[in-house]
C-alpha positions in Angstrom: 22.2 0.6 1.6 20.3 -1.9 -0.5 16.8 -3.0 0.1 18.0 -6.4 1.4 20.4 -4.7 3.9 17.4 -2.6 5.1 15.3 -5.8 5.5 18.2 -7.5 7.4 18.5 -4.4 9.7 14.7 -4.4 10.4 14.7 -8.2 11.2 17.8 -7.9 13.4 16.4 -4.8 15.3 12.7 -5.4 15.5 12.0 -3.1 18.5 11.8 0.1 16.5 9.6 -1.5 13.8 7.3 -2.9 16.5 7.1 0.4 18.3 6.3 2.2 15.1 3.6 -0.1 13.9 2.0 -0.3 17.4 2.3 3.4 18.0 0.4 4.5 14.9 -2.9 2.7 15.9 -2.4 3.8 19.5 -2.1 7.4 18.4 -5.1 7.0 16.1 -7.1 5.7 19.1 -6.0 8.5 21.4 -6.8 11.1 18.6 -10.2 9.5 18.3 -10.8 10.0 22.0 -9.7 13.7 21.9 -11.4 14.6 18.7 -14.9 13.5 19.9 -16.8 13.5 16.6 -14.8 16.5 15.3 -12.4 14.4 13.1 -13.6 16.1 10.0 -12.5 19.6 11.2 -9.3 21.3 10.4 -6.6 20.2 12.9 -7.9 16.6 13.3 -8.3 15.7 9.6 -4.7 16.6 9.1 -3.6 14.5 12.0 -5.6 11.6 10.6 -4.1 12.2 7.1 -0.5 12.0 8.6 -1.4 8.8 10.5 -3.0 7.3 7.4 0.1 8.1 5.3 2.4 6.8 8.1 0.7 3.4 8.1 -0.5 3.0 4.5 2.7 3.6 2.6 4.5 0.8 4.5 1.4 -1.4 4.4 0.9 -0.9 0.6 4.6 -1.7 0.2 4.3 -4.8 2.3 1.3 -6.0 0.2 3.3 -5.3 -3.0 6.3 -7.1 -1.6 4.2 -10.1 -0.6 2.7 -10.3 -4.1 6.2 -10.1 -5.6 7.6 -12.8 -3.3 4.8 -15.3 -3.7 4.1 -14.9 -7.4 7.4 -14.1 -8.9 10.0 -15.6 -6.6 7.8 -18.5 -5.6 8.9 -18.0 -2.0 7.4 -20.3 0.6 4.9 -18.9 3.1 7.1 -20.4 5.8 9.9 -17.9 4.8 7.7 -14.9 5.6 9.4 -12.2 7.6 6.8 -11.0 10.2 8.3 -7.5 10.7 8.5 -6.8 7.0 5.5 -8.6 5.4 2.8 -9.1 8.1 3.0 -6.4 10.8 2.8 -3.4 8.4 -0.4 -4.9 6.8 -2.0 -5.6 10.2 -1.1 -2.2 11.5 -2.6 -0.6 8.4 -5.9 -2.5 8.7 -6.2 -1.8 12.5 -5.3 1.9 12.0 -7.7 2.4 9.1 -10.5 0.8 11.0 -9.9 2.9 14.1 -9.7 6.1 12.0 -12.8 5.1 10.0 -14.8 4.9 13.3 -13.9 8.6 14.0 -14.0 10.3 10.6 -15.3 9.6 7.1 -12.2 8.7 5.1 -13.5 10.8 2.2 -13.1 13.9 4.4 -9.4 13.1 5.1 -7.1 15.1 2.8 -5.1 13.0 0.4 -6.9 9.6 1.0 -8.1 9.5 -2.6 -4.4 9.7 -3.7 -3.7 6.5 -1.7 -6.6 4.7 -3.2 -5.4 5.8 -6.7 -1.9 4.6 -5.8 -3.3 1.2 -4.8 -5.2 0.9 -8.0 -2.2 1.8 -10.1 0.1 -0.6 -8.3 -2.5 -3.4 -8.5 -2.9 -2.8 -12.2 0.8 -2.7 -12.9 1.4 -5.9 -10.9 -1.5 -7.6 -12.8 -0.2 -6.5 -16.2 3.4 -7.6 -15.3 2.1 -10.9 -14.1 0.1 -11.4 -17.3 3.1 -10.4 -19.5 5.3 -12.9 -17.6 2.9 -15.8 -17.7 1.9 -15.5 -21.3 5.4 -14.7 -22.6 3.8 -12.3 -25.0 6.9 -10.2 -25.3 9.1 -13.2 -25.8 7.1 -14.6 -28.8 6.3 -11.4 -30.5 8.5 -9.1 -32.5 7.0 -6.1 -30.9 9.4 -3.3 -30.1 9.9 -2.7 -26.4 8.7 0.9 -26.4 5.4 -0.4 -27.8 5.1 -2.8 -24.9 5.7 0.0 -22.5 3.1 2.1 -24.3 0.6 -0.7 -24.0 1.3 -1.0 -20.3 1.0 2.8 -19.7 -2.2 2.9 -21.8 -3.7 0.0 -19.8 -2.9 1.7 -16.5 -4.4 5.0 -17.8 -7.5 3.2 -18.9 -8.0 1.4 -15.6 -7.4 4.6 -13.7 -9.9 6.5 -15.9 -12.6 3.9 -15.6 -12.0 3.4 -11.9 -12.5 7.1 -11.3 -15.7 6.9 -13.3 -16.8 3.9 -11.2 -16.0 5.5 -7.9 -17.5 9.0 -8.8 
């Protein structure tokens, strides 16, 4: 199955997608009611971690997909697929805001990994966009492994300095 076939399946069968992205914020809300200011303790912080991963991975993918569609493919905003490009992002925002009301996100196991993933994806997309717009590779006689080395070095530098900034 290709990615386009998966997108076509999601668009033609939206009920499962809708239930998933409405269910995660609902479960987060119910977990907030039952945890009653104990979200940082052992069973609840893992429940919140699972919910965060369930909603953030598709949400981050949808943000990345939107950036790709609008910057590289020059796709019109009118061609946006709601179930693929909008609902995962809205569900991520709503779920994170509900979870943030119940527990400090720094206490949720693995949340720092997601923020690192977002930084790396954002850095890579920015570097790729700069490389495409400036055509720096097309006009230079730089070997391709050196270009890859520069990109990896840039990502590592951004990650290092972002960790210094956050800490």
